C-alpha positions as CSV (number, residue, x, y, z in Angstrom):
1,M,7.8,2.5,28.8
2,T,7.6,-0.6,30.2
3,S,9.5,-2.8,32.7
4,S,10.9,-6.7,31.8
5,S,10.9,-7.0,35.6
6,S,7.9,-7.6,37.8
7,P,6.8,-5.2,40.5
8,S,7.2,-7.9,43.1
9,Q,11.1,-8.3,41.6
10,D,11.7,-4.6,41.8
11,T,10.3,-4.2,45.5
12,K,12.7,-7.1,46.5
13,R,15.6,-5.3,45.0
14,V,14.8,-1.8,46.4
15,A,14.3,-3.9,50.0
16,H,17.5,-5.5,49.6
17,A,19.3,-1.7,48.7
18,Y,17.7,0.3,51.2
19,P,16.3,0.9,55.0
20,E,13.3,0.4,55.6
21,G,12.9,4.3,56.6
22,L,14.2,4.8,53.3
23,R,12.3,2.4,51.0
24,A,9.2,4.5,50.5
25,D,11.0,6.9,49.3
26,A,13.6,4.6,46.8
27,L,10.1,3.2,45.2
28,M,9.0,7.0,44.4
29,E,12.3,7.1,42.5
30,E,11.8,5.5,38.9
31,D,15.9,4.6,38.0
32,V,16.3,2.8,41.4
33,A,15.3,-0.6,40.4
34,W,17.0,-0.3,36.6
35,S,19.3,-3.4,36.2
36,H,21.3,-3.8,32.7
37,E,20.3,-7.3,33.1
38,I,16.7,-7.1,33.4
39,D,15.6,-4.0,31.8
40,G,18.1,-3.8,28.8
41,E,15.4,-4.5,26.0
42,R,13.4,-1.2,26.6
43,D,12.3,0.2,23.7
44,G,14.4,3.0,23.8
45,D,16.1,6.2,26.3
46,Q,14.4,5.8,30.0
47,F,12.9,9.9,30.7
48,D,10.8,10.9,33.1
49,R,7.3,10.6,33.1
50,S,6.7,14.3,31.8
51,D,9.7,13.9,29.4
52,R,8.0,10.9,28.0
53,A,5.0,12.4,27.2
54,A,6.6,15.2,25.7
55,L,6.3,16.1,21.9
56,R,9.7,14.6,20.2
57,R,11.4,16.5,17.3
58,V,11.9,13.9,14.7
59,V,15.3,15.6,12.7
60,G,16.3,14.9,9.1
61,L,12.3,15.1,7.9
62,S,12.6,19.3,6.2
63,T,12.7,19.2,2.7
64,E,12.8,23.3,2.4
65,L,15.2,24.2,0.0
66,E,18.4,26.3,0.4
67,D,19.9,26.7,-3.3
68,V,18.8,29.5,-5.3
69,T,18.2,27.9,-8.3
70,E,16.7,24.9,-6.9
71,V,14.1,27.3,-5.2
72,E,13.4,28.8,-8.4
73,Y,12.9,25.4,-9.8
74,R,10.6,24.3,-7.7
75,Q,8.0,26.9,-9.4
76,L,4.9,25.9,-7.0
77,R,5.3,25.6,-3.0
78,L,1.8,24.5,-2.3
79,E,1.5,24.0,1.3
80,R,4.5,24.6,4.3
81,V,3.4,21.8,6.5
82,V,3.9,20.5,10.2
83,L,3.9,16.6,10.6
84,V,2.7,14.9,13.9
85,G,2.5,11.4,15.0
86,V,1.4,9.3,18.1
87,W,3.6,6.7,19.0
88,T,1.4,3.7,20.8
89,S,3.4,0.8,19.8
90,G,6.9,-0.3,19.0
91,T,9.8,0.7,19.4
92,A,11.4,4.8,18.7
93,R,13.1,3.7,15.5
94,D,9.9,2.5,14.2
95,A,7.7,5.5,15.0
96,D,10.4,7.7,13.4
97,N,10.2,5.3,10.0
98,S,6.6,5.9,10.5
99,L,6.8,10.1,10.2
100,A,9.4,9.9,7.7
101,E,6.8,7.9,5.4
102,L,4.9,10.6,6.4
103,A,7.1,12.9,4.9
104,A,7.6,11.2,1.6
105,L,3.9,11.3,1.3
106,A,3.7,15.1,2.2
107,E,6.2,15.4,-0.4
108,T,4.9,13.5,-3.1
109,A,1.3,16.0,-2.7
110,G,3.8,18.5,-3.7
111,A,3.9,20.0,0.6
112,L,7.3,21.3,1.9
113,V,7.5,19.7,5.1
114,L,9.1,22.0,7.5
115,D,9.1,20.0,11.1
116,G,7.9,16.7,12.6
117,V,7.0,15.7,15.8
118,I,5.8,12.5,17.9
119,Q,4.2,12.2,21.2
120,R,4.5,8.7,22.9
121,R,1.2,8.0,24.4
122,N,-1.4,4.7,24.7
123,E,-4.2,5.8,22.4
124,P,-4.8,8.6,20.9
125,D,-6.6,11.6,22.7
126,A,-10.4,11.2,21.8
127,A,-10.8,15.3,21.6
128,T,-7.5,16.5,19.6
129,Y,-5.4,13.4,18.6
130,I,-2.3,14.5,21.3
131,G,-4.1,16.3,23.7
132,S,-5.0,19.5,24.5
133,G,-2.0,20.8,26.4
134,K,0.2,19.1,23.5
135,A,-2.1,20.6,21.0
136,A,-1.1,23.8,22.4
137,E,2.4,23.2,22.5
138,L,2.0,22.5,18.5
139,R,0.1,26.0,17.9
140,D,3.7,27.3,18.7
141,I,5.5,25.2,16.8
142,V,2.9,26.0,13.9
143,L,4.0,29.7,14.8
144,E,7.4,29.5,15.2
145,T,7.9,27.8,11.5
146,G,5.3,29.7,10.1
147,A,3.4,26.2,8.4
148,D,-0.1,26.5,7.0
149,T,-0.8,22.9,7.6
150,V,-0.6,20.4,10.0
151,V,-0.4,16.5,8.8
152,C,-1.4,13.7,11.4
153,D,0.2,10.7,11.4
154,G,-3.0,8.4,11.9
155,E,-6.9,8.8,10.0
156,L,-8.3,11.2,12.5
157,S,-12.4,11.3,13.2
158,P,-14.4,14.4,12.2
159,G,-14.3,14.9,16.4
160,Q,-10.7,15.4,16.3
161,L,-10.3,17.5,13.1
162,I,-12.8,20.0,14.6
163,H,-11.2,20.4,17.8
164,L,-7.7,20.4,16.5
165,E,-8.0,22.7,13.7
166,D,-9.8,25.2,16.6
167,V,-6.8,25.0,18.5
168,V,-3.8,25.4,15.8
169,K,-5.7,27.7,14.1
170,V,-4.6,26.5,10.7
171,K,-5.7,23.3,8.6
172,V,-5.3,20.1,9.9
173,I,-5.6,16.8,7.6
174,D,-4.9,13.3,8.3
175,R,-3.0,10.3,6.4
176,T,-6.0,9.1,5.0
177,A,-6.8,12.3,3.2
178,L,-3.1,13.1,1.9
179,I,-3.0,9.8,0.5
180,L,-6.2,10.1,-1.4
181,D,-5.0,13.9,-2.4
182,I,-1.5,11.8,-4.5
183,F,-4.1,9.7,-6.0
184,A,-6.7,12.0,-7.6
185,Q,-3.0,13.3,-9.0
186,H,-1.9,10.2,-10.7
187,A,-5.0,8.9,-11.6
188,K,-5.3,8.8,-15.3
189,S,-7.1,6.5,-16.6
190,R,-11.2,6.8,-16.4
191,E,-11.5,3.5,-14.0
192,G,-9.3,5.4,-11.7
193,K,-10.3,8.6,-11.8
194,A,-13.5,7.3,-10.9
195,Q,-12.4,4.5,-8.0
196,V,-10.4,7.9,-6.1
197,A,-13.4,10.3,-7.1
198,L,-15.5,6.9,-4.7
199,A,-13.2,7.0,-2.1
200,Q,-12.7,10.6,-2.1
201,M,-16.6,10.9,-1.6
202,Q,-17.1,8.1,0.9
203,Y,-14.0,9.9,3.2
204,M,-15.6,13.3,3.2
205,L,-19.5,12.3,3.6
206,P,-19.4,12.1,7.2
207,R,-16.6,15.0,7.5
208,L,-19.0,18.1,5.8
209,R,-19.0,21.2,7.4
210,G,-21.0,24.2,7.6
211,W,-21.8,27.3,8.9
212,G,-24.5,30.2,7.8
213,Q,-26.3,29.5,5.5
214,S,-25.1,25.9,5.6
215,L,-27.1,25.5,8.7
216,S,-30.3,27.4,7.9
217,R,-33.0,25.1,6.6
218,Q,-35.0,25.4,3.8
219,M,-38.5,26.4,3.3
220,G,-41.1,23.2,2.8
221,G,-42.7,20.2,4.3
222,G,-46.1,20.8,3.7
223,S,-48.7,20.1,0.8
224,G,-48.0,23.3,-0.7
225,G,-49.2,26.6,-0.3
226,L,-47.5,29.8,0.7
227,A,-46.9,28.7,4.8
228,T,-44.6,25.5,5.0
229,R,-46.0,23.3,8.0
230,G,-42.6,22.3,9.5
231,P,-39.1,22.7,8.9
232,G,-37.4,21.4,5.5
233,E,-34.0,20.2,5.0
234,T,-30.7,22.3,5.6
235,K,-28.0,23.2,3.1
236,I,-25.7,20.3,5.0
237,E,-28.2,17.7,4.5
238,T,-28.7,18.2,0.9
239,D,-25.1,18.0,0.1
240,R,-25.0,15.2,1.9
241,R,-28.0,13.6,0.1
242,R,-26.4,14.8,-3.0
243,I,-23.3,13.1,-3.0
244,R,-24.4,9.7,-1.9
245,E,-26.6,9.5,-5.2
246,K,-23.2,10.4,-7.2
247,M,-21.4,8.0,-5.2
248,A,-24.1,5.6,-6.5
249,R,-24.2,6.6,-9.5
250,M,-20.1,6.0,-9.3
251,R,-20.5,2.7,-8.3
252,R,-22.8,1.7,-11.2
253,E,-20.1,3.7,-13.3
254,I,-17.2,1.2,-12.0
255,A,-19.5,-2.1,-12.1
256,Q,-19.6,-1.7,-15.6
257,M,-16.2,-1.2,-15.9
258,R,-15.6,-4.0,-14.3
259,T,-17.4,-6.0,-16.3
260,G,-15.2,-4.6,-19.4
261,R,-12.3,-6.2,-17.2
262,E,-13.6,-9.5,-16.2
263,I,-14.4,-9.8,-19.5
264,K,-10.4,-9.7,-20.6
265,R,-9.6,-11.7,-17.5
266,Q,-12.3,-14.7,-18.8
267,E,-10.9,-14.3,-23.0
268,R,-7.2,-15.2,-20.5
269,R,-8.4,-18.2,-19.3
270,R,-10.4,-19.3,-22.1
271,H,-6.9,-19.6,-24.2
272,K,-5.7,-21.2,-20.4
273,V,-3.1,-18.0,-20.4
274,P,-1.0,-18.0,-17.2
275,S,-1.5,-14.6,-15.3
276,V,1.4,-13.3,-13.1
277,A,0.5,-10.1,-10.6
278,I,3.3,-7.6,-9.2
279,A,2.1,-6.6,-5.8
280,G,3.9,-4.5,-3.5
281,Y,4.4,-1.5,-1.4
282,T,4.8,1.6,-3.2
283,N,8.1,2.8,-4.5
284,A,9.5,-0.5,-4.4
285,G,10.2,-1.1,-8.1
286,K,6.8,-2.7,-9.7
287,S,6.8,-0.7,-12.7
288,S,11.2,-0.9,-13.1
289,L,10.4,-4.8,-12.8
290,L,7.2,-5.0,-15.2
291,N,9.5,-2.8,-17.5
292,R,12.8,-4.8,-17.3
293,L,10.6,-8.6,-18.1
294,T,8.3,-7.5,-20.6
295,G,9.9,-4.0,-22.2
296,A,6.2,-2.4,-21.2
297,G,7.5,1.5,-21.3
298,V,5.7,2.3,-18.0
299,L,6.5,5.0,-16.2
300,V,9.1,5.2,-13.2
301,E,9.5,7.3,-10.8
302,N,11.2,7.4,-8.0
303,A,7.9,8.8,-6.3
304,L,5.5,7.4,-3.9
305,F,2.7,5.7,-5.7
306,A,3.9,7.0,-8.9
307,T,1.9,4.6,-10.9
308,L,-1.5,3.9,-10.3
309,D,-3.7,2.3,-13.3
310,P,-3.1,-1.0,-13.4
311,T,-1.1,-2.2,-16.4
312,V,-1.0,-5.9,-18.1
313,R,1.7,-6.8,-20.8
314,R,2.4,-10.1,-22.2
315,A,5.4,-12.0,-21.5
316,E,7.1,-14.9,-22.1
317,T,9.0,-17.8,-20.2
318,P,12.6,-18.9,-20.9
319,S,10.8,-22.2,-22.2
320,G,8.5,-20.3,-24.5
321,R,5.1,-20.6,-22.5
322,L,3.0,-17.2,-23.1
323,Y,1.9,-15.5,-19.8
324,T,0.5,-12.1,-19.3
325,L,2.0,-9.9,-16.2
326,A,-0.4,-7.2,-14.1
327,D,1.5,-4.5,-12.3
328,T,-1.3,-3.6,-9.8
329,V,-1.7,-0.1,-7.4
330,G,1.2,0.2,-4.7
331,F,0.2,-0.2,-1.0
332,V,1.5,1.5,1.8
333,R,1.3,0.8,5.6
334,H,-2.4,1.8,6.8
335,L,-4.1,1.5,3.3
336,P,-7.6,3.6,3.6
337,H,-10.0,1.5,3.8
338,H,-12.0,3.5,1.4
339,L,-9.0,3.1,-1.6
340,V,-9.4,-0.5,-0.7
341,E,-13.1,-1.1,-1.3
342,A,-12.5,1.4,-4.4
343,F,-10.0,-0.3,-5.9
344,R,-11.5,-3.8,-5.1
345,S,-11.9,-4.6,-8.9
346,T,-8.5,-3.4,-9.5
347,M,-7.2,-5.4,-7.3
348,E,-8.9,-8.8,-8.4
349,E,-6.1,-8.8,-10.6
350,V,-4.1,-9.9,-7.5
351,G,-7.1,-12.6,-6.3
352,D,-7.4,-14.3,-10.1
353,A,-3.3,-14.4,-10.9
354,D,-1.6,-17.8,-11.2
355,L,1.7,-16.6,-9.5
356,I,2.3,-13.2,-7.1
357,L,5.1,-11.7,-7.4
358,H,5.3,-9.6,-4.2
359,V,8.4,-7.0,-4.8
360,V,9.9,-5.3,-1.7
361,D,12.5,-3.0,-1.4
362,G,15.6,-4.0,-0.1
363,S,17.5,-1.0,0.6
364,H,14.3,0.4,2.8
365,P,15.4,0.4,6.4
366,A,12.5,-1.8,7.4
367,P,11.5,-4.4,4.5
368,E,9.9,-6.6,7.4
369,E,7.2,-4.2,7.9
370,Q,6.5,-3.7,4.0
371,L,5.7,-7.2,3.6
372,A,3.2,-7.3,6.5
373,A,1.9,-4.3,5.0
374,V,1.2,-5.4,1.7
375,R,-0.1,-9.0,2.9
376,E,-2.6,-7.5,5.3
377,V,-4.4,-5.9,1.8
378,I,-3.8,-9.6,-0.2
379,R,-5.3,-11.0,2.6
380,D,-8.0,-8.0,2.7
381,V,-8.8,-8.7,-1.7
382,G,-8.9,-12.7,-0.6
383,A,-6.1,-13.9,-2.3
384,T,-3.9,-15.5,0.7
385,D,-4.2,-18.9,-1.6
386,V,-2.2,-17.9,-4.4
387,P,1.2,-19.0,-4.5
388,E,3.7,-16.3,-4.1
389,I,7.7,-15.1,-4.6
390,V,9.2,-12.4,-2.9
391,V,11.3,-10.6,-5.3
392,I,13.6,-8.6,-3.2
393,N,14.3,-6.0,-5.8
394,K,17.4,-3.1,-5.3
395,A,20.1,-5.7,-4.4
396,D,22.7,-2.9,-6.1
397,A,21.6,-0.9,-2.9
398,A,20.8,-3.1,-0.3
399,D,22.9,-3.8,2.9
400,P,24.1,-7.4,2.3
401,L,23.1,-8.5,5.7
402,T,19.3,-7.5,4.8
403,L,19.7,-9.3,1.8
404,Q,20.8,-12.5,3.7
405,R,18.4,-12.3,6.5
406,L,15.2,-11.6,4.1
407,L,16.9,-14.6,2.1
408,R,17.0,-16.4,4.7
409,V,13.6,-15.6,6.5
410,E,11.2,-15.8,3.3
411,K,11.7,-19.4,1.7
412,R,10.4,-18.5,-1.9
413,S,12.5,-15.3,-2.4
414,I,15.0,-14.3,-4.8
415,A,17.2,-10.8,-4.9
416,V,16.9,-8.7,-7.8
417,S,17.7,-5.4,-9.3
418,A,15.6,-4.0,-12.2
419,R,17.8,-0.9,-12.7
420,T,20.9,-3.3,-13.7
421,G,19.7,-6.0,-14.8
422,R,20.9,-8.2,-11.8
423,G,18.7,-11.6,-11.2
424,I,16.2,-11.4,-13.4
425,E,17.0,-14.1,-15.4
426,E,16.9,-15.9,-12.6
427,L,13.6,-14.2,-12.0
428,R,12.3,-15.7,-15.5
429,A,13.3,-19.0,-14.7
430,L,11.7,-18.9,-11.3
431,I,8.8,-17.9,-13.0
432,D,8.5,-21.0,-15.8
433,A,9.4,-23.0,-13.2
434,E,6.5,-22.1,-10.7
435,L,3.3,-21.2,-13.4
436,P,1.3,-23.9,-13.7
437,R,1.9,-26.2,-16.4
438,P,-0.2,-28.3,-19.3
439,S,-2.2,-31.3,-17.5
440,V,-1.9,-33.9,-20.5
441,E,1.5,-35.3,-22.1
442,I,0.6,-35.7,-26.3
443,E,2.3,-36.6,-28.8
444,A,0.5,-35.8,-32.5
445,L,1.1,-35.8,-36.3
446,V,-0.6,-32.8,-37.1
447,P,-1.0,-32.0,-41.0
448,Y,-0.4,-29.1,-42.6
449,T,-3.4,-28.4,-43.5
450,H,-4.0,-27.3,-39.4
451,G,-1.4,-25.3,-38.6
452,R,-3.9,-23.6,-36.3
453,L,-3.5,-26.3,-33.9
454,V,0.3,-26.0,-34.0
455,A,0.1,-22.0,-33.6
456,R,-2.3,-23.1,-30.2
457,T,0.1,-25.8,-28.9
458,H,3.0,-23.2,-29.2
459,S,1.0,-20.5,-27.4
460,E,-1.0,-22.0,-25.1
461,G,1.0,-25.4,-24.3
462,E,4.7,-26.6,-23.5
463,V,6.3,-27.9,-26.6
464,I,8.9,-30.5,-25.5
465,S,9.9,-31.4,-29.4
466,E,8.8,-30.1,-33.0
467,E,9.3,-32.3,-36.4
468,H,9.0,-31.9,-39.8
469,T,7.9,-34.6,-41.4
470,P,6.1,-35.0,-44.9
471,E,3.0,-35.8,-43.4
472,G,2.9,-33.0,-41.2
473,T,4.0,-31.6,-37.9
474,L,5.2,-34.0,-35.0
475,L,4.5,-32.6,-31.9
476,K,5.2,-33.8,-28.4
477,A,4.0,-31.5,-26.2
478,R,1.8,-30.7,-22.8
479,V,-1.1,-29.2,-23.2
480,H,-4.8,-28.6,-21.7
481,E,-7.5,-30.8,-21.5
482,E,-9.8,-28.9,-24.5
483,L,-6.2,-28.3,-27.2
484,A,-5.8,-32.4,-26.3
485,A,-9.4,-33.4,-27.5
486,E,-8.6,-31.4,-30.4
487,L,-5.2,-33.1,-30.5
488,A,-6.8,-36.2,-30.4
489,P,-7.7,-37.4,-33.9
490,Y,-4.1,-37.1,-34.8
491,M,-2.7,-38.9,-32.4
492,P,-1.8,-42.6,-32.5
493,A,-3.8,-45.0,-31.2
494,S,-1.4,-46.3,-28.3
495,A,-2.1,-42.6,-27.2
496,F,-5.4,-43.9,-26.2
């Protein structure tokens, strides 16, 4: 815990309050120099050094069921887990929110959360993540709760995983492995499965472990004959080589799938169809918003990463302009780097869009943190130049003060409720105003024999007025330069 007063100020206060003989003893007392005016902004309750470093239980995380009917309904209980986090920065509330999100991830993966603890440290321990002493305390908690897995709120190095497992005597996984497991469960398309498999192999490659025959060497290394002339590969080295070969093959397959996605994007660009990408934190309501705007019928579920595969649907603005709406994969704090790389081709939908609808859960305890986490990933995929509208979803369940704060801070924002339909029409109008408009205004009398040009004007441009005359269709519209060139023969001479 840090104090807002400087050491020299603390020393002066102690010197003023205590005689010379008691000054040294007073300086040893941590609470002597505390004042409400100077130290009132500390990040929580102040404790002794031993209490500050102790494991602190986070209440309200357990998902264990007590109702017999609910227990019977949950037919498969995969694992019983204890969560552990290291609080290095921010407030105690931030640390609790992070562990609560980890509990939601664990429950989404099918685990049963029994307990959760947090330790205050300047940085995670290099050997056991929480230190050897606290790891022994964690072992007692595991025995007390009957857990069979420990989930750490961070990405652990291979050494930290091994050493912590040696102490707690149960399986240890980190936040990255948990997210990868959820993605593996929810991937449905061929591309999604390939991307998740690649990310899992990238994660597992440095964490392969071997024992027994896995560490024994194969015979070989010579030019042939009965006797070999040196040690060959170990079994674990062979496994790593095979994984690298499979990763290379998987990257080639994803690149081929990326080509198909790029062809579709080029076709939309050729027809000058604007594109809108929905991005946002997982479980913020992106799929619900897509369904409300387009009637897409995408799966909606109150769970993290319920929909993983991207969906592109056709939509229409109130003025009649067509555009595409793409629902992208949900983001989360500390999104594993392996996933960002594996899903880069999918996330390029955000970078190629003309407009981003950044959906945030207005009922979440910390919506600003969700906004920051998503924008960090948007920067990673190079989409910082794309215009953005912040859509504050779940306005029907959000705190009115939180909505007012977000609307005031985010200049281009709107509050909606995908569940009730509140604000949806205003959002459609805002999308219509923000989408890029055709650059050329034309007036043309198109013969009825060229109805194809009229249809293209409706689909690719913005029709201002339309009148049917004996000679043909009289159009006033804004269109792109290519279509304007095709309509030029039917424009009056004064238009040139």
